[in-house]
N, C-alpha and C positions, 0 to 999 in steps of 0.2 A: 332838413330846415326844421321839423317839428321835436324833433327828439334828438339833441345834440350835447356831449358834453365837451365840446369845444371852446378850448378858452378857461374851462373849470379847473385850475391848477389846485395839486394836492400838495400842500408846503410843509404837511407832517405826517408821520405815522399815523397818528390819529385819525386825521380828515381819511385817509387813505383805508384807515380800516373801519370807517362809519357805515353804517348800517344802510343808510342812504346817501352814498357820496356823489351823487348827481341832484344838481336842484330841483329837475323837473319830478323827481322821485319825490323829494320831500314836499313840492307842493300839491303832488297829487295826494298823498297822504293826508297832509293837513286838509285838504279840500273833501276828501273821503270822510275822515273823524267829523268836520263840520257838518255834513250833512247828515252823519249817523246819529250826531248828539243833538243836533238843534233842527234840520228839516223833518226827518222820519218822526219824530215824536208829535209834530205839526200836522202832518199830512196822513198819517198810516191811521187806519181804524183799529179797533179793537180786535177783529178776525186777523189782519195782517199780523199784528203785534203779538198775540196770544198764539194763533195757531203755524206762524211762519217765522218771525224774526227772533223771539226768546228761544224756542226749540234750536234754531240755526245756531245760536250764541252758546247756549249751553253745551251742545253737543260738538261745539268748535273746540272749546276746552277738552273733551275729553280724547277728541282726535289728537290734539296737541301732545297731550299726556301719551298716547298710544305710539303716537310717531317719535316721540322721544326715546321710546324703549325699543320699537321694531326697525324705525327707518334710520335713527342715527347709533343705537348701541346695539341693532341685529339680532335683539332677542326676541323672539316671535311670543306674543301674547295671545290667549283667547279667552283671559278673565277679565276682560273690561267691566262688563257688567256687574261680575261681584263687587269690585272695587268700587264702582258706582254705589252699589247697595250699602258697602260699609259707611260711604260719605253720608248718605241719605238717611240711615238709621243712627247715626252717630249725631247728626244735627237734631234728630227728634229728641234721643236722650238728653242731650245736653239743653235744648230748649225747654223742656219739661222738667228737668231736674234743677237747671240752674236758671229760671227765668231773667233774673237782671243781668246775664251776661249781654253784652252787646253781639247782635246778631251777624255783624261781619267777623268779629272774634269766633263766633260759632263756625262759621263757613271754613275758618280757616284751621280751627280746631279738629273738624270733620276729615278735614284734607290730610292733616298730621294722622289721625287715628288710619286712615287707609294706608299711608307712607309705612306706618309701622306693619300693617297687615301685610303690603306687597314685600317689604323686606324679608316676611317670614316666607312667604310663597315664592320668594325668587331665590330661595337656598338651592333648589335643585338645578338652576342655572351654572351651578360651579361645577356641576358633572356632566349634565347633559345638555343639548343645544338643538336646535332645528325643530323637527317634527316631535322629538320626544319632549322638548320645553313646552311645545303647543298642548300637548297632551296634560303635563302636568298642572299647567295654568287652567287648562280645561276642568280640571279635578278641582282647582280652587272654586271655579265659578260655582260647580255643584256644590260643593260644601259649603261655600255661604250662604247661598240661597236655601239650602236645607236648614244650616243654623239659624237664619232668621225667620223660617217658618215655623220651626219646633220650638224655640225658645221663647216662652211668652213674655219673658222679660223685655226683649227689645221692641215690642209694640205696648208695652205696658198693660198686657194682660188683658186686651182688646178682646172681645168674643169673635169680632168679624177677622181680625188679623192686621188690620188697615192702620196705617198710620197717617196722621193729619196735621199738619203745620200749622204752629198756633200764630196768632197775629203777634208781628215784633215791629217796632221802629226803629228807625237810624235817622238821627239829626231831627226828630219830631216828626219825621215822614213816615208813612205806615209802607214798608216793605214786604211783608208776608201776610197770609191770611186774606180772607172773603173781601176784606177793605181795600187793600192795596190795589191801586189801578194797574192796567196793562202798562201804562206809560213808563209809572216809576219802575216796574219790574223789569221792564225792556232795558231802561237806563242803568240800573244796578247790573243786568248781566253784561251789557255792553262794556261798563266800566271795566268790569270782570276779566273779560276777553282782551281789550287792550294791556292792560298791566300784566297780565300773565302771557299773552303772546310776545310782548317786549322783552318779559323776564326770560321767556324760552329761548328767544332768538340772541339775546346775550348771553345765556348759557351755552348753549352750543358752540359760540366763538371763544370759551374759556379755555383754561386748561382740562378741566372735566368733560366738555365737549369733546375735546379732542382725543381724548383717552376713550369715551365711546366709541367715537368713529375708528379708532385703531382697532378696538377690539372686534367692531364689525366686520373690517376688512379684512383682517387676519390675525386673531387672537393669539397664535403662538407666536409670532411675531413681536406682536405688542408685549407678551409676556416677556420674551428675551431681551428687548429693549428698555426693561424695567416697569412696566405697567403692571401692576396687580389685578388680575381678573377680580378678586374677592370683593375689592372696595369698587371696583369700577362697575360691575354686573349690579351689586347691590345697592350701589348710588343709583343707577339707573332705574331700577324696578322702584327704589323709594320715590323718584321725583315723579315718574311716570305715575304712580299710584296716587300720590297726592293731586295730581292734575285731575286724574279719574274719579278720586274722592270729591274733591270741590265740584267736578261736573255733576256727580248723583247728587250732592246736597242741593246746588242749585236747580237740577231738575225735579227736585222733590219741592223746595221752598219757592222757587218762582215760576215753574212751568205749570207741573201737576198740582201740586198742593195737598194732594191725598194719594198715596200710592199702598201696593201691596208688592210682594216681592216678584210678582209677574212683572212689573215693570222693568225689571233689571235681568231678565232670563237670557239664555244663550244668544238670542235672537238679538239683543241689544251689543252684546260683544261683537258679533258678525257683521252689524251693520256699521260700527266704528270702525272695524277692520276694512270693511269696503271703502269708508270714506276717506282713510290715508291711500288705498291703492288707488282708488280714481282721483285724488285730489294731488298725490304725489308723495313717496317716500323719501324722508328726510328732507321735508319742507315743511316750514310753520305755514306759510301762505297757503300751501295745498292742503294741509290740515282743514283751514277755514274754507276753503274752496269745494273740497270734499265734503264737509259737512252740510254745505248749503247746497250742493247738487243731490245729496241723499234726502235731505228735507222737503225738497221744491219737486224732487220728481214724482212721488205719489200724489202730491196737490194737482200737479200738472194734468197727470193721467188720469184723474178723479173729474177734472173743471173742463177739459180741451173737447172731449165728446159731446159735453153739455152746450158747448158754444153751437154745434151744428145739430141740437136737435135729437142727440143719441143718449140714451139712458143706458149705462153699463151697469149690470149686477155687482154688489160689492165683492163677491166672492172671486168673479171674473177680473174684476180690477186689481185684487191682490196677486192673480196667478199672473197677470200682464207685468205688473210691478215686479214680481219675481225675476221671470224671463228678462227684461229689460236691465235689472242690475245686472243679472248674469252675464248678458252679453256684453255690455258696458265692461264690465270687469274683463273678460275675456280680450275685449277689441283695445282695451288699455295697455293690457300686459303685452300684446302682440305688437301694436300699432307705436304706442308711446309709453314705455312702462315709466316713465317720470311723470305721468299724469296731468292734471290741469295746470300745475305750477310751471311744466316745462312749457306747455303753449303758451302761457302769459310770457315766458321769457321769450319764446320765439318771435311773438307779437312785438315786444319791445325792440328786439333786434331789428325787425321790419321798418319798425320807426325811425330807427336810428340809420337805417340807410335809405330811407325814403329821399325821392322817389327811384331808387334803383334796388329794390328790397331783394332782390335774388343774385 
């Protein structure tokens, strides 16, 4: 009685293939967006916006990008942090060299630069796959970080090697810089997540998304039926790198404001990989859930002991965090390989069968 599609007839192919074919799903999504855009900015304080929600949103875009490549196209990558660094440094160079450019255009151009770099480092996928491809993308991670460290032009010859986002406005509202409020930066990040999550969801339902999944499931059979591995794999790398570059641009501009290459080291690549494993491979919703999980767990481990009057040293908290992440990854790989997205599907199925969910 709570969650039923009885009587909701699909009278056309378009309605049958809608992203949210059931009315309850559409209502839930509209309500969730209303809460996110209206309620959260009114009730959340600066700590929640800056330390929790903004990193959750910007890393959701990175997780979606990696999931498009690994979950949908089957190409394992460990270079996510490097591609995010490309987006961050591209934003810095564009905003300092062309201050008249619209900041939203700058973000999109940064994603395009990262897409070009992704195509270049995606060329090995035409010959290798699996663990060997992961090693090749790992080399891209180290090379890009080394490049941004060693070439002073990328950080405008700043002696400290740090890049800082200049103040920029959009429609008369300060979006970046010290004067930009956490609420504005949160709304900008949320808008990007909504738009590009919807684009990704529609993209995987098109012909190009189906070719990605065909290559993922059996590349030899896909080639036999006429799918070209060259264009399919490189397009997956391009789109994934675009998302990762956009995420890096937002991490730099909306979240941190000032970064060094250490902000995009190999740890970031592993964290984004953990996001899609825990959230669910081949799921856009799983990418967002996994990003939220990875962002919230450290805050949970840090603050919960304090509720009971227990002060945990910072180094011990980091060790516990690493152990919890490792244990959860093993747990999801064994018990539920499809991650949090699958648990959400199971919950919906139980609601559809209530009061007899088993």
